[in-house]
KEGUSE-523458 format. One record per residue (C-alpha): residue in one letter; residue number from 1; x, y negated, z; chain. Coordinates in Angstrom, 3 decimals, decimal comma. Layout:
! KEGUSE-523458
<A; NUM; <X; Y; Z>; A>
...
//
This chain:
! KEGUSE-523458
<X; 1; <-12,442; -1,579; 5,430>; A>
<X; 2; <-8,748; -1,083; 5,973>; A>
<X; 3; <-7,387; -1,985; 9,251>; A>
<X; 4; <-3,926; -3,644; 10,055>; A>
<X; 5; <-1,342; -1,894; 12,323>; A>
<X; 6; <-2,205; -3,920; 15,185>; A>
<X; 7; <-5,916; -2,975; 14,868>; A>
<X; 8; <-5,192; 0,661; 14,453>; A>
<X; 9; <-2,734; 0,772; 17,221>; A>
<X; 10; <-5,651; -0,987; 19,451>; A>
<X; 11; <-7,866; 1,903; 18,124>; A>
<X; 12; <-5,277; 4,478; 19,389>; A>
<X; 13; <-5,106; 2,847; 22,969>; A>
<X; 14; <-8,928; 2,436; 23,458>; A>
<X; 15; <-8,914; 6,225; 22,773>; A>
<X; 16; <-6,652; 6,944; 25,379>; A>
<X; 17; <-8,723; 4,763; 28,058>; A>
<X; 18; <-6,068; 1,620; 27,683>; A>
<X; 19; <-8,054; -1,445; 28,728>; A>
<X; 20; <-5,093; -3,718; 27,047>; A>
<X; 21; <-5,755; -3,831; 23,547>; A>
<X; 22; <-3,273; -5,676; 21,049>; A>
<X; 23; <-3,509; -7,860; 18,035>; A>
<X; 24; <-0,090; -7,195; 16,829>; A>
<X; 25; <2,685; -4,714; 17,296>; A>
<X; 26; <5,113; -7,320; 17,930>; A>
<X; 27; <3,586; -8,740; 21,117>; A>
<X; 28; <5,408; -8,521; 24,205>; A>
<X; 29; <3,377; -6,141; 26,214>; A>
<X; 30; <3,818; -2,406; 27,090>; A>
<X; 31; <0,752; -1,276; 24,964>; A>
<X; 32; <2,481; -3,070; 22,395>; A>
<X; 33; <5,974; -1,848; 22,569>; A>
<X; 34; <4,822; 1,507; 22,805>; A>
<X; 35; <2,471; 1,187; 19,865>; A>
<X; 36; <5,355; -0,145; 17,824>; A>
<X; 37; <7,629; 2,635; 19,146>; A>
<X; 38; <5,468; 5,577; 17,691>; A>
<X; 39; <3,169; 3,679; 14,861>; A>
<X; 40; <5,749; 4,645; 12,152>; A>
<X; 41; <6,581; 7,987; 13,417>; A>
<X; 42; <2,889; 9,156; 13,526>; A>
<X; 43; <2,305; 8,083; 10,247>; A>
<X; 44; <5,109; 10,010; 8,998>; A>
<X; 45; <3,728; 13,128; 11,009>; A>
<X; 46; <0,656; 12,740; 9,161>; A>
<X; 47; <2,111; 12,045; 5,742>; A>
<X; 48; <4,341; 15,286; 6,031>; A>
<X; 49; <1,314; 17,530; 6,701>; A>
<X; 50; <-0,589; 17,262; 3,239>; A>
<X; 51; <-0,152; 16,071; -0,210>; A>
<X; 52; <-2,441; 13,019; 0,137>; A>
<X; 53; <-3,742; 11,629; -3,233>; A>
<X; 54; <-2,955; 8,143; -2,110>; A>
<X; 55; <0,671; 8,968; -1,656>; A>
<X; 56; <1,575; 10,590; -4,759>; A>
<X; 57; <4,151; 9,282; -6,735>; A>
<X; 58; <6,463; 10,320; -9,771>; A>
<X; 59; <9,851; 9,248; -10,548>; A>
<X; 60; <12,466; 10,134; -13,108>; A>
<X; 61; <15,413; 11,516; -10,983>; A>
<X; 62; <18,766; 9,949; -11,025>; A>
<X; 63; <21,660; 12,549; -11,610>; A>
<X; 64; <24,116; 13,164; -8,822>; A>
<X; 65; <28,325; 13,111; -9,441>; A>
<X; 66; <27,992; 16,224; -7,138>; A>
<X; 67; <27,856; 19,732; -8,541>; A>
<X; 68; <26,598; 22,849; -7,214>; A>
<X; 69; <27,689; 26,061; -8,732>; A>
<X; 70; <24,446; 27,895; -8,852>; A>
<X; 71; <22,280; 25,039; -10,307>; A>
<X; 72; <22,730; 23,296; -13,699>; A>
<X; 73; <22,001; 19,880; -12,264>; A>
<X; 74; <21,942; 17,828; -9,096>; A>
<X; 75; <19,832; 14,387; -8,522>; A>
<X; 76; <19,421; 12,045; -5,824>; A>
<X; 77; <15,943; 12,168; -4,152>; A>
<X; 78; <13,989; 8,689; -4,229>; A>
<X; 79; <14,711; 6,595; -1,229>; A>
<X; 80; <10,889; 6,734; -0,294>; A>
<X; 81; <10,344; 10,594; -0,891>; A>
<X; 82; <8,928; 12,188; 2,260>; A>
<X; 83; <8,172; 15,547; 0,529>; A>
<X; 84; <8,710; 16,964; -2,859>; A>
<X; 85; <5,670; 18,429; -4,455>; A>
<X; 86; <7,078; 19,657; -7,925>; A>
<X; 87; <9,217; 18,862; -10,950>; A>
<X; 88; <6,651; 17,696; -13,661>; A>
<X; 89; <6,640; 20,359; -16,412>; A>
<X; 90; <5,505; 17,995; -18,825>; A>
<X; 91; <1,824; 19,713; -19,077>; A>
<X; 92; <-1,116; 20,659; -16,766>; A>
<X; 93; <-2,342; 24,155; -15,797>; A>
<X; 94; <1,084; 25,543; -15,374>; A>
<X; 95; <0,842; 28,948; -13,698>; A>
<X; 96; <2,459; 29,617; -10,327>; A>
<X; 97; <5,178; 31,961; -12,182>; A>
<X; 98; <5,983; 29,136; -14,729>; A>
<X; 99; <6,817; 26,421; -12,117>; A>
<X; 100; <10,247; 24,719; -12,285>; A>
<X; 101; <12,479; 26,301; -9,412>; A>
<X; 102; <14,286; 23,635; -7,155>; A>
<X; 103; <15,746; 23,313; -3,595>; A>
<X; 104; <16,803; 20,189; -1,554>; A>
<X; 105; <19,941; 20,350; 0,556>; A>
<X; 106; <22,008; 17,248; 2,093>; A>
<X; 107; <24,858; 15,734; -0,076>; A>
<X; 108; <28,508; 16,045; 0,577>; A>
<X; 109; <28,615; 13,159; 2,785>; A>
<X; 110; <25,410; 14,432; 4,874>; A>
<X; 111; <23,934; 11,150; 4,505>; A>
<X; 112; <21,478; 11,536; 1,712>; A>
<X; 113; <19,490; 14,450; 0,177>; A>
<X; 114; <20,010; 16,031; -3,140>; A>
<X; 115; <17,275; 18,002; -5,730>; A>
<X; 116; <19,030; 21,037; -6,976>; A>
<X; 117; <17,567; 22,554; -10,461>; A>
<X; 118; <18,348; 23,784; -13,763>; A>
<X; 119; <15,922; 21,025; -15,512>; A>
<X; 120; <17,271; 18,587; -17,769>; A>
<X; 121; <15,901; 14,937; -17,284>; A>
<X; 122; <13,912; 16,093; -14,036>; A>
<X; 123; <10,761; 13,876; -13,238>; A>
<X; 124; <9,785; 14,711; -9,631>; A>
<X; 125; <6,194; 14,418; -8,237>; A>
<X; 126; <6,202; 13,758; -4,717>; A>
<X; 127; <4,815; 12,337; -1,461>; A>
<X; 128; <6,084; 8,804; -0,941>; A>
<X; 129; <6,485; 7,085; 2,240>; A>
<X; 130; <3,782; 4,405; 2,265>; A>
<X; 131; <3,666; 2,813; 5,734>; A>
<X; 132; <1,486; 0,070; 5,080>; A>
<X; 133; <-1,868; 0,884; 6,579>; A>
<X; 134; <-3,801; -1,508; 3,953>; A>
<X; 135; <-2,909; 1,201; 1,001>; A>
<X; 136; <-4,214; 3,874; 3,274>; A>
<X; 137; <-7,366; 5,765; 2,861>; A>
<X; 138; <-10,029; 5,373; 5,711>; A>
<X; 139; <-9,786; 9,093; 6,535>; A>
<X; 140; <-6,024; 9,139; 6,582>; A>
<X; 141; <-5,965; 5,648; 8,822>; A>
<X; 142; <-8,245; 7,725; 11,304>; A>
<X; 143; <-5,980; 10,901; 11,374>; A>
<X; 144; <-2,873; 8,449; 12,186>; A>
<X; 145; <-4,841; 6,563; 15,052>; A>
<X; 146; <-5,462; 9,941; 16,533>; A>
<X; 147; <-1,991; 10,984; 16,215>; A>
<X; 148; <-0,714; 7,744; 17,623>; A>
<X; 149; <-3,142; 8,207; 20,331>; A>
<X; 150; <-1,584; 11,437; 21,107>; A>
<X; 151; <1,884; 10,112; 21,323>; A>
<X; 152; <0,812; 7,107; 23,433>; A>
<X; 153; <-1,003; 9,138; 25,758>; A>
<X; 154; <2,219; 10,820; 26,991>; A>
<X; 155; <4,180; 7,455; 26,822>; A>
<X; 156; <1,735; 5,069; 28,699>; A>
<X; 157; <-0,076; 5,849; 32,201>; A>
<X; 158; <-3,313; 7,845; 31,272>; A>
<X; 159; <-5,606; 10,203; 32,971>; A>
<X; 160; <-4,491; 13,966; 33,249>; A>
<X; 161; <-5,104; 15,663; 30,242>; A>
<X; 162; <-5,757; 12,814; 28,114>; A>
<X; 163; <-2,598; 13,812; 26,203>; A>
<X; 164; <-4,100; 17,293; 25,507>; A>
<X; 165; <-7,430; 15,924; 24,627>; A>
<X; 166; <-5,927; 13,476; 22,111>; A>
<X; 167; <-3,613; 16,212; 20,475>; A>
<X; 168; <-6,482; 18,394; 20,120>; A>
<X; 169; <-8,524; 15,337; 18,312>; A>
<X; 170; <-5,555; 14,413; 16,280>; A>
<X; 171; <-5,392; 18,051; 14,758>; A>
<X; 172; <-9,169; 18,042; 14,010>; A>
<X; 173; <-9,097; 14,630; 12,471>; A>
<X; 174; <-6,103; 15,728; 10,199>; A>
<X; 175; <-8,209; 18,725; 8,930>; A>
<X; 176; <-11,291; 16,407; 8,564>; A>
<X; 177; <-9,145; 13,940; 6,483>; A>
<X; 178; <-7,367; 16,812; 4,508>; A>
<X; 179; <-10,892; 18,101; 3,384>; A>
<X; 180; <-12,086; 14,529; 2,335>; A>
<X; 181; <-8,827; 14,192; 0,314>; A>
<X; 182; <-9,017; 17,317; -1,489>; A>
<X; 183; <-12,976; 16,451; -2,621>; A>
<X; 184; <-11,215; 13,995; -4,854>; A>
<X; 185; <-9,257; 16,667; -7,017>; A>
<X; 186; <-10,751; 18,750; -9,905>; A>
<X; 187; <-8,059; 20,967; -10,897>; A>
<X; 188; <-7,822; 23,071; -14,224>; A>
<X; 189; <-8,865; 26,566; -13,874>; A>
<X; 190; <-6,033; 29,113; -12,939>; A>
<X; 191; <-4,281; 29,930; -16,084>; A>
<X; 192; <-3,502; 33,519; -16,732>; A>
<X; 193; <-0,350; 35,058; -15,146>; A>
<X; 194; <2,762; 35,873; -17,337>; A>
<X; 195; <1,894; 39,617; -17,018>; A>
<X; 196; <-1,793; 39,098; -18,264>; A>
<X; 197; <-0,318; 36,793; -21,196>; A>
<X; 198; <2,297; 39,319; -22,203>; A>
<X; 199; <-0,495; 42,023; -22,766>; A>
<X; 200; <-2,474; 39,523; -25,089>; A>
//
């Protein structure tokens, strides 16, 4: 069963030994204020650490008017992009040496991010910023709760060593969540490299 933000925050609070739990991040209590301050940060950290299946999204990129001499095209990253994964080549099973090169950098204003590539009509597959717990997988939500507990142990009064213990448990929960997430994928067999294909 999916948990709300308040319920996940209460789980994190209980894990650090906090007796005062909460129903909502908007409550006017020290635990709620601390949980609200760290909730999105904790979720963002966990989102960045793996290519989660539930957060996978693809989008046709919008061309930018800015140019970079060494690249043919510049595109704007989607506003909800956490991590670019790859540019969609239009087929499955593309070997590593056949992937479409790209890089990212700040735009001229320094306020946005560009994706640079030589690919026309680029479609990006990326990890989206999904911050609504009701859309998370159970194992991802548990990893976020442990990460939040690690953050809260440093922000709220807790017994000595609790912060370090929560950090270790957060790392363990993350690895378990990644392992469970990977079980849902069945990849194509690795294709032959360009060198082998050239010999055929």
